[in-house]
Structures are given as structure tokens and as C-alpha cells.
C-alpha positions as CSV (number, residue, x, y, z in Angstrom):
1,X,10.0,-26.7,-39.7
2,X,7.9,-26.0,-36.6
3,X,10.9,-26.9,-34.4
4,X,13.1,-24.4,-36.3
5,X,10.5,-21.6,-35.9
6,X,10.2,-22.4,-32.1
7,X,14.0,-22.2,-31.7
8,X,14.1,-18.9,-33.6
9,X,11.4,-17.5,-31.4
10,X,13.3,-18.5,-28.2
11,X,16.4,-16.9,-29.5
12,X,14.6,-13.7,-30.4
13,X,12.8,-13.5,-27.0
14,X,16.2,-14.1,-25.3
15,X,17.7,-11.3,-27.3
16,X,14.9,-9.0,-26.4
17,X,15.3,-9.8,-22.7
18,X,19.1,-9.3,-22.8
19,X,18.5,-5.9,-24.4
20,X,16.6,-4.8,-21.3
21,X,19.7,-4.9,-19.1
22,X,22.2,-3.5,-21.5
23,X,24.3,-0.5,-20.5
24,X,22.4,2.8,-21.0
25,X,18.9,1.5,-20.1
26,X,17.3,2.4,-16.8
27,X,14.3,2.1,-14.5
28,X,11.8,4.6,-13.0
29,X,9.1,4.1,-10.4
30,X,7.5,6.1,-7.5
31,X,4.3,7.0,-5.6
32,X,2.6,10.1,-4.2
33,X,0.0,10.0,-1.5
34,X,-2.0,12.3,0.8
35,X,-4.0,11.1,3.8
36,X,-6.1,13.3,6.0
37,X,-8.2,12.8,9.0
38,X,-10.5,14.8,11.3
39,X,-12.2,13.8,14.6
40,X,-15.2,15.9,15.6
41,X,-15.5,16.0,19.3
42,X,-16.8,18.6,21.9
43,X,-13.8,17.9,24.1
44,X,-10.8,16.9,22.0
45,X,-11.2,17.7,18.3
46,X,-8.2,16.5,16.1
47,X,-7.2,17.5,12.6
48,X,-4.3,16.0,10.7
49,X,-2.9,15.1,7.3
50,X,0.1,13.2,6.1
51,X,1.6,13.6,2.6
52,X,4.2,11.2,1.3
53,X,6.3,10.9,-1.9
54,X,8.8,8.3,-3.1
55,X,10.9,8.2,-6.3
56,X,13.3,5.5,-7.5
57,X,15.6,5.9,-10.5
58,X,18.4,3.7,-11.8
59,X,20.7,3.3,-14.8
60,X,22.6,0.4,-16.1
61,X,26.3,1.5,-15.8
62,X,27.3,-1.8,-17.4
63,X,25.6,-4.8,-18.8
64,X,23.6,-6.5,-16.0
65,X,24.7,-3.9,-13.4
66,X,22.3,-1.2,-12.2
67,X,23.2,1.8,-10.0
68,X,20.2,3.7,-8.6
69,X,18.9,6.0,-5.9
70,X,15.6,6.0,-3.9
71,X,14.4,9.2,-2.3
72,X,11.4,9.3,0.0
73,X,9.8,12.0,2.1
74,X,7.0,11.8,4.7
75,X,5.5,14.7,6.5
76,X,2.9,14.9,9.2
77,X,0.7,17.8,10.5
78,X,-1.5,17.2,13.5
79,X,-3.5,19.8,15.5
80,X,-5.4,18.8,18.7
81,X,-7.5,21.1,20.9
82,X,-8.4,20.2,24.5
83,X,-10.5,21.9,27.2
84,X,-9.9,21.1,30.9
85,X,-11.1,23.0,34.0
86,X,-11.7,26.2,32.2
87,X,-8.4,26.1,30.3
88,X,-7.8,25.6,26.6
89,X,-4.9,23.6,25.3
90,X,-3.8,23.5,21.6
91,X,-1.0,21.2,20.5
92,X,0.5,21.2,17.0
93,X,2.9,18.4,16.0
94,X,4.8,18.8,12.7
95,X,7.2,16.2,11.5
96,X,9.3,15.5,8.4
97,X,11.4,12.5,7.5
98,X,13.6,12.3,4.4
99,X,15.2,9.0,3.4
100,X,17.8,8.5,0.7
101,X,19.0,5.1,-0.4
102,X,21.8,4.7,-3.0
103,X,21.9,1.0,-4.2
104,X,23.5,-1.4,-6.7
105,X,21.8,-4.4,-8.3
106,X,23.0,-7.4,-10.4
107,X,20.5,-8.9,-12.8
108,X,20.3,-12.4,-14.3
109,X,18.1,-13.6,-17.1
110,X,15.6,-16.2,-15.9
111,X,13.0,-17.8,-18.2
112,X,10.7,-14.9,-19.4
113,X,12.1,-12.3,-16.9
114,X,14.9,-11.5,-14.6
115,X,16.0,-12.2,-11.0
116,X,18.2,-9.6,-9.2
117,X,20.1,-9.1,-5.9
118,X,21.3,-5.8,-4.6
119,X,22.6,-3.8,-1.6
120,X,22.5,-0.2,-0.5
121,X,22.7,2.1,2.4
122,X,19.7,4.0,3.8
123,X,20.1,7.4,5.5
124,X,17.0,8.8,7.2
125,X,17.0,12.4,8.5
126,X,14.0,13.4,10.6
127,X,12.7,16.2,12.6
128,X,9.7,16.9,14.9
129,X,8.5,20.3,16.1
130,X,5.8,20.4,18.8
131,X,4.1,23.6,19.9
132,X,1.8,23.7,22.9
133,X,-0.4,26.7,23.7
134,X,-2.2,27.1,27.0
135,X,-4.8,29.9,27.4
136,X,-6.6,30.8,30.6
137,X,-8.6,34.0,30.2
138,X,-6.4,36.6,28.7
139,X,-3.1,34.8,29.5
140,X,-1.4,32.7,26.9
141,X,1.6,30.4,27.5
142,X,3.6,28.8,24.7
143,X,6.0,25.9,24.9
144,X,8.0,24.7,21.9
145,X,10.0,21.4,21.6
146,X,12.2,20.4,18.8
147,X,13.9,17.1,18.1
148,X,16.1,15.8,15.3
149,X,17.3,12.3,14.3
150,X,19.7,10.7,11.9
151,X,19.7,6.9,11.2
152,X,21.9,4.8,9.0
153,X,20.9,1.2,8.0
154,X,22.2,-1.2,5.4
155,X,19.7,-2.5,2.8
156,X,19.8,-5.9,1.2
157,X,17.3,-6.9,-1.4
158,X,16.4,-9.7,-3.9
159,X,13.6,-10.1,-6.3
160,X,12.3,-10.8,-9.8
161,X,11.0,-8.8,-12.7
162,X,8.4,-9.9,-15.3
163,X,7.7,-7.8,-18.4
164,X,4.1,-7.0,-19.6
165,X,5.5,-4.9,-22.4
166,X,9.0,-4.0,-23.4
167,X,8.8,-0.9,-21.1
168,X,6.4,-1.9,-18.3
169,X,7.3,-4.7,-15.9
170,X,6.0,-6.2,-12.6
171,X,8.7,-6.2,-9.9
172,X,8.5,-8.3,-6.7
173,X,11.2,-7.6,-4.2
174,X,12.1,-8.7,-0.6
175,X,14.3,-6.3,1.4
176,X,15.8,-6.3,4.9
177,X,18.5,-4.7,6.9
178,X,19.9,-8.0,8.3
179,X,20.9,-11.5,7.2
180,X,19.2,-13.9,6.8
181,X,16.0,-12.4,5.4
182,X,14.0,-13.3,8.6
183,X,12.6,-9.7,8.8
184,X,12.2,-9.2,5.1
185,X,9.4,-7.1,3.7
186,X,7.8,-8.0,0.4
187,X,6.9,-5.2,-2.0
188,X,5.2,-5.4,-5.4
189,X,5.0,-2.6,-8.0
190,X,5.3,-1.6,-11.6
191,X,8.6,-0.4,-13.0
192,X,9.0,1.7,-16.1
193,X,12.1,0.9,-18.1
194,X,13.9,3.6,-20.0
195,X,16.7,3.6,-22.6
196,X,17.9,4.8,-26.0
197,X,16.3,3.3,-29.1
198,X,13.5,1.5,-27.1
199,X,10.2,1.7,-29.0
200,X,7.0,0.7,-27.3
201,X,5.3,-2.0,-29.4
202,X,1.6,-1.8,-29.9
203,X,-0.4,-4.6,-28.4
204,X,-2.3,-7.0,-30.6
205,X,-6.0,-6.9,-30.1
206,X,-7.6,-10.1,-29.0
207,X,-10.9,-11.3,-27.5
208,X,-10.1,-11.8,-23.8
209,X,-12.3,-14.6,-22.6
210,X,-11.8,-13.6,-19.0
211,X,-14.0,-10.5,-19.4
212,X,-16.8,-12.1,-21.5
213,X,-20.4,-11.6,-20.4
214,X,-21.7,-14.3,-18.1
215,X,-18.4,-15.1,-16.5
216,X,-17.9,-15.2,-12.7
217,X,-14.9,-13.9,-10.8
218,X,-13.7,-14.7,-7.3
219,X,-11.0,-13.3,-5.1
220,X,-10.3,-12.8,-1.4
221,X,-7.8,-12.3,1.3
222,X,-7.0,-13.7,4.8
223,X,-4.7,-12.3,7.4
224,X,-3.7,-13.0,11.0
225,X,-1.7,-10.5,13.1
226,X,-0.5,-10.5,16.7
227,X,0.7,-7.5,18.7
228,X,2.0,-7.3,22.3
229,X,3.4,-4.6,24.4
230,X,5.1,-4.6,27.8
231,X,4.4,-1.5,29.9
232,X,6.1,-0.7,33.2
233,X,3.6,0.5,35.8
234,X,5.2,2.9,38.2
235,X,2.4,2.6,40.8
236,X,2.9,-1.2,41.3
237,X,6.5,-1.3,40.1
238,X,6.1,-4.2,37.7
239,X,5.7,-4.8,34.0
240,X,2.3,-5.7,32.6
241,X,1.7,-7.1,29.1
242,X,-1.2,-6.2,26.7
243,X,-1.6,-8.4,23.7
244,X,-4.1,-8.7,20.9
245,X,-4.7,-11.0,17.9
246,X,-6.6,-9.9,14.8
247,X,-8.2,-12.3,12.2
248,X,-9.4,-10.8,8.9
249,X,-11.2,-12.5,6.1
250,X,-12.5,-10.7,3.0
251,X,-14.2,-13.0,0.3
252,X,-15.3,-11.3,-2.9
253,X,-17.3,-12.4,-6.0
254,X,-18.2,-10.6,-9.2
255,X,-20.3,-11.2,-12.4
256,X,-19.7,-9.8,-15.9
257,X,-23.0,-8.2,-16.8
258,X,-21.6,-7.4,-20.2
259,X,-18.3,-7.5,-22.1
260,X,-15.6,-5.8,-19.9
261,X,-18.3,-4.8,-17.4
262,X,-17.9,-6.3,-13.9
263,X,-20.4,-6.0,-11.0
264,X,-19.4,-7.5,-7.7
265,X,-19.5,-7.4,-3.9
266,X,-17.0,-8.2,-1.1
267,X,-17.8,-9.0,2.6
268,X,-14.9,-8.0,5.0
269,X,-15.0,-9.8,8.3
270,X,-12.8,-9.1,11.4
271,X,-12.4,-10.7,14.8
272,X,-10.1,-9.2,17.5
273,X,-9.3,-10.8,20.8
274,X,-7.2,-9.0,23.5
275,X,-5.9,-9.6,27.0
276,X,-4.6,-7.2,29.7
277,X,-2.4,-8.7,32.5
278,X,-2.7,-5.5,34.5
279,X,-6.5,-5.7,34.7
280,X,-6.6,-9.5,34.4
281,X,-9.2,-9.1,31.7
282,X,-9.8,-10.6,28.3
283,X,-12.2,-9.3,25.6
284,X,-13.0,-9.3,22.0
285,X,-14.5,-7.2,19.2
286,X,-15.8,-8.1,15.8
287,X,-16.9,-6.3,12.6
288,X,-18.8,-7.2,9.5
289,X,-19.0,-5.1,6.3
290,X,-20.3,-5.0,2.8
291,X,-18.7,-3.3,-0.2
292,X,-20.4,-3.4,-3.7
293,X,-18.4,-2.3,-6.6
294,X,-18.5,-1.8,-10.4
295,X,-15.4,-2.2,-12.6
296,X,-14.9,-1.3,-16.3
297,X,-12.1,-2.8,-18.4
298,X,-11.4,-0.4,-21.3
299,X,-9.7,-2.4,-24.1
300,X,-9.5,-6.0,-25.4
301,X,-5.7,-6.2,-25.2
302,X,-3.8,-8.4,-22.9
303,X,-2.8,-5.4,-20.8
304,X,-5.7,-3.0,-20.3
305,X,-6.5,0.0,-18.1
306,X,-9.6,-0.2,-15.8
307,X,-11.6,2.0,-13.5
308,X,-13.4,1.0,-10.4
309,X,-16.0,2.6,-8.1
310,X,-17.1,1.2,-4.8
311,X,-19.1,2.0,-1.7
312,X,-18.7,0.4,1.8
313,X,-20.4,-0.1,5.1
314,X,-19.0,-1.7,8.2
315,X,-20.3,-2.3,11.7
316,X,-17.9,-2.8,14.7
317,X,-19.2,-4.2,17.9
318,X,-17.3,-4.2,21.2
319,X,-18.4,-7.1,23.5
320,X,-19.9,-6.1,26.8
321,X,-20.0,-2.5,25.7
322,X,-23.1,-0.5,24.5
323,X,-21.0,1.6,22.2
324,X,-20.8,0.5,18.5
325,X,-19.2,2.0,15.5
326,X,-20.8,2.5,12.1
327,X,-18.5,3.3,9.2
328,X,-19.5,4.5,5.7
329,X,-17.1,5.0,2.7
330,X,-16.8,5.5,-1.0
331,X,-13.9,5.3,-3.4
332,X,-12.7,5.4,-7.0
333,X,-9.5,3.9,-8.5
334,X,-7.8,3.3,-11.8
335,X,-5.1,0.9,-12.8
336,X,-3.9,-1.8,-15.1
337,X,-5.1,-5.4,-15.6
338,X,-3.1,-8.2,-17.2
339,X,-4.9,-11.2,-18.7
340,X,-2.8,-14.2,-17.6
341,X,-3.8,-17.2,-19.6
342,X,-7.5,-17.9,-19.8
343,X,-8.4,-18.0,-16.1
344,X,-6.5,-15.3,-14.2
345,X,-6.4,-11.5,-14.1
346,X,-3.5,-9.7,-12.4
347,X,-4.4,-6.2,-11.4
348,X,-2.6,-3.2,-9.8
349,X,-4.1,0.1,-8.8
350,X,-2.2,3.2,-10.1
351,X,-4.3,5.8,-8.5
352,X,-7.1,6.0,-6.0
353,X,-9.2,8.4,-3.9
354,X,-11.4,7.5,-1.0
355,X,-13.4,9.1,1.8
356,X,-14.6,7.5,5.0
357,X,-16.9,8.5,7.9
358,X,-17.2,6.8,11.2
359,X,-20.0,7.4,13.7
360,X,-19.4,6.1,17.3
361,X,-23.0,6.9,18.4
362,X,-21.4,9.3,20.8
363,X,-19.7,12.7,20.8
364,X,-16.9,11.6,18.5
365,X,-17.2,11.5,14.7
366,X,-14.2,10.7,12.5
367,X,-13.6,11.8,8.8
368,X,-10.8,10.3,6.8
369,X,-9.8,11.0,3.2
370,X,-6.9,9.8,1.0
371,X,-5.4,10.3,-2.5
372,X,-2.7,8.0,-3.8
373,X,-1.0,7.8,-7.2
374,X,2.1,5.9,-8.4
375,X,3.5,2.7,-9.8
376,X,4.0,0.8,-6.6
377,X,0.3,0.0,-6.0
378,X,-1.5,-3.0,-4.5
379,X,-1.6,-6.2,-6.6
380,X,-4.5,-8.6,-6.8
381,X,-4.9,-12.0,-8.6
382,X,-8.4,-12.8,-9.6
383,X,-9.8,-16.1,-10.8
384,X,-12.4,-16.3,-13.6
385,X,-14.8,-19.2,-14.4
386,X,-18.0,-19.8,-16.2
């Protein structure tokens, strides 16, 4: 009897999965963000902000076959003032890039989700307008430069989709403009599935042991990046290389002070080493920070919304240099958490706002602020233990 029930459940689950990729259903995802920055300086103050938006829609034109379109736009507005030898210079840089990518995907059912492969063509149209104003006494000189660009590139992608509910799914995708996928970029995000006759089922309430009072939570990240640039020096008529390597480590631990109430702290650490062939010099810099946070999970369902507030402080030291940088920040975010099994929590941020202030102990002070909302947020996997 149990074997028959198990077989029926598998058949039912397989039928539900197949219904996701039937003709007439579709997908929807996107993001909106605004980043701004301001450098306060007596010599060269800079003000800038950069909004961006991206939207992806698709529709199954046949069973297993999805036709879609991604549209993205990024704009930049930067103003810089300079004073030199009694003259004032003001430079305004305005830029706009719009990218459209029509694509086609083929889906295959795989265990409790899907795998897919697809191809498309990206068309990016961009423009830059630069205005320079020079004033000396009562005389003002204006110079304007404009540039436009059009770029075409093929897009190949492959990935997998895992459903949290019958409408909301996690999508992991690798994309590239060449074969093999040696330059592929990995993206993670939530996808909302649309379609006729699709009803969102209500989640069953359950006591999630991951968020019980007295539990501990750990997470962290580690990254290594290397950059190098070859610059031709006209004075010595030779090419000189500048290279740098950055190591980043950010361990984090939290404790549930009550049911669904998490209090934690992370300690980001960074080490940077660099080398200049032109000056025949090597150097390094390091930073250490601390970021306490509080996070609230709002329901006892397997998929639950959460909110998080945090503060941060970081100290950056440049070796053999008396200058140091102190950075202060605060932020708030909201997202979704999925209780995977009894030990893991998978989270994604759907919206966030943050502000940061950096003091160089000199004439320059930097303000940065950002607002981001959308389904293609950052994902984190967190481990819970007693």
C-alpha cells in the first residue's frame, strides 16, 4: 500500500512539473537599482549617480520551448569640479546604454526541477555626452563631445530551475558569448511563472527547527581576484605592467535569541598586494571590519519573508603610508528564506537600501548610497546547528 501511494505521489509531482512548461505559461523576472556617490573635497568634488533597470519576460510557444526577451538600461550622471591656477573647470559626463536580447530556450524535466539550454542575440546601443566648462574671470568656454556605439554579440546559456512554490522558482544560469563556457558568468535569481489556470497553493504551516531559539547559524565567503594592466609609457617608450591580487574572507555567526529572531555578526577581512614594474615597487594594504546585524523571519512556513538591519565599520590601512581610511555604513534589506531540510536556510534579498561614509583623515570625504529591488538578488546558504 505504501509503495502504491509513493508511486502515485511521484506521478502527481511529475505531472505538476510538466504543467509548468506547457504552452501558454511564461516567466517574469527583473531588477531596479539606483546607486549614488559624492566626494567632498576642496579641490575636486565629485557627484554622481547611476540608475539601472532590467526586465526579462518569456512565454512557452510550445511545450518545453520558451521564447523571451530581456531588456536592460543603465544610465550614468557624473559631475566633477576642479580648480587650477585661478581657473575653474566643470565636467559633466552623461551616459546611457540599452541592451535587448531576444532568446529561445529548451527545457527538460530533471528530478524535482528542470534543466534548460538556450541561445540569443544581444544588441547594445550606447551613447556618451561630455560637457566641459572652463571659466576664468568673466570668460566661459564650453566644449561638448558626443560618442555613440552599437555592439552585437551572441548569447549562449545553460542552467537549472528549482521550484519553491508552483509560481516561484530559483534559477541558476551560466551564460557566455563564446564556446566552450570558459568565460561564462553564473547568475542566480528568482523567477515568477505565469500562465492560465495556475493557482498559487497556500503553504502548510510547520515548526521550522532551523529558527528555534538557542540555535546557532554560520556562513561566510572567500574570494581571490587578480588584476593586471599593461600601460605604454611614452616618456621611456616601453610598456610597464601594474598588477594586484586581492584576498577577501568574511566569516559570520549568528544566534537565535528567540523563535525566528536572529542576532549575529560578521567580520570582513581583506588583504591586497600590488606591484608596479615602472617604479619597481611592491606594496600591500589590508582592511578589517565588523558588521553586527539583526534578522527577523516572519512566518513558520517553509518559504518565509524576512527583514534584516545591519551596521558596519571598516578600517583600511596602506602600508608605509600615514593615511588610513575609516568607513561607516548602515543598511536594511528584505527577502525570502527557504528552509531546506533541517540544517540549511537558502536566502535571497529582494530589496535593499544602504548608506556608507568614508573618511580619509584628509580633505576627501566620500558618501555612497544605493537602493536595489528585484528578483535577481544575491543568494546565501546558511548552516544551522545546536
